[in-house]
C-alpha positions in Angstrom: 0.0 0.0 0.0 1.6 3.3 -1.1 2.2 6.1 1.5 -0.4 8.8 1.6 2.1 11.4 2.8 2.9 14.0 0.3 6.7 14.4 -0.5 8.2 17.8 -1.2 11.7 18.6 -2.4 13.8 21.1 -0.5 13.7 23.4 -3.6 9.9 23.3 -3.6 9.7 24.0 0.2 12.1 26.9 -0.1 10.0 28.6 -2.6 7.3 29.1 0.1 9.2 31.8 1.9 6.9 34.8 2.3 4.6 35.9 5.2 1.5 34.8 3.2 3.1 31.5 2.1 5.6 30.1 4.6 6.8 26.5 4.8 9.5 25.2 7.1 11.4 21.9 7.1 12.1 20.4 10.6 13.3 16.8 11.1 12.5 15.9 7.5 8.9 17.1 7.8 7.4 20.0 6.0 5.1 22.4 7.9 3.0 25.3 6.4 3.2 28.0 9.1 1.5 30.7 7.0 -1.5 31.0 9.3 0.6 30.8 12.5 3.2 33.5 11.7 1.3 36.3 13.5 0.9 34.1 16.6 4.5 32.9 16.8 5.9 34.1 20.1 9.3 34.8 18.6 7.9 36.8 15.8 7.4 36.1 12.1 11.0 37.2 11.2 12.5 34.2 13.0 10.3 31.8 11.2 10.8 33.5 7.8 14.6 33.3 8.3 14.3 29.5 8.7 12.7 29.0 5.3 14.7 27.6 2.4 16.8 25.3 4.6 16.6 22.5 7.1 15.5 24.4 10.3 15.9 21.5 12.6 18.9 22.9 14.5 17.3 26.3 14.8 14.1 24.8 16.1 16.0 22.6 18.7 18.3 25.5 19.7 15.2 27.6 20.5 14.1 25.1 23.2 10.5 24.7 22.1 8.2 23.2 24.7 6.3 20.0 24.4 3.1 22.0 23.8 4.8 23.8 20.9 5.9 20.5 19.4 2.4 19.1 19.6 1.0 22.3 18.1 3.3 21.9 15.2 1.6 18.7 14.1 -1.5 20.7 13.1 0.6 22.5 10.5 2.2 19.3 9.0 1.7 19.0 5.2 4.2 16.4 4.1 7.7 15.1 4.3 10.9 16.0 2.7 11.8 13.9 -0.3 15.3 12.7 0.5 15.7 10.7 -2.7 16.9 13.8 -4.6 19.4 15.0 -2.1 22.9 14.3 -3.5 25.3 12.3 -1.4 28.2 14.3 0.0 31.7 13.0 -0.4 33.6 13.2 2.9 37.1 14.3 2.4 39.7 14.3 5.2 41.3 17.6 5.9 44.0 16.2 8.1 47.3 17.2 6.5 50.2 14.8 7.0 53.3 15.6 9.1 55.2 16.4 5.9 52.8 19.2 5.2 53.2 20.6 8.7 57.0 20.4 8.4 56.9 22.3 5.1 54.7 25.0 6.6 57.0 25.3 9.6 60.1 25.6 7.4 58.3 28.2 5.2 57.4 30.2 8.3 60.9 30.2 9.7 62.3 31.3 6.4 59.7 34.1 6.2 60.0 35.4 9.8 63.7 35.0 10.6 64.2 38.7 11.1 62.2 39.0 14.4 64.0 36.3 16.3 67.4 37.5 15.0 66.7 41.0 16.2 65.5 39.8 19.7 68.8 37.8 20.1 70.8 40.8 18.8 69.2 43.3 21.2 69.6 40.8 24.1 73.3 40.5 23.4 73.7 44.3 23.1 71.8 44.9 26.4 73.9 42.2 28.1 77.2 43.7 26.8 76.2 47.2 28.0 75.1 45.9 31.4 78.4 44.0 31.9 80.5 47.0 30.7 78.8 49.3 33.3 79.9 47.0 36.2 
């Protein structure tokens, strides 16, 4: 038996981003909050800023009450179609020790003047101090 739940793409959901037509995606579910914007305790700007993207983190970070989560169900219109979301390739960004060594050598070549000046000034101050005694 096929599912009766309507599926929406993220592109389709993100097109509904005005005060008169506002859809939000939370936890893979699509909600039409158009009729609720004026009543939203945080204001309509917060909800409108959450359109066009997955607002799950924003919703959770706001610390909505159990009552708010139950009220949300009355605005449910469908689910996000995850079949058209491209898979992301995970690439490691951990450079090897060779890369770190090369960067360190480059830095030391680039900034040799400062440590050399510090040593030079220290030797000069030490020489002047010893000469005074």
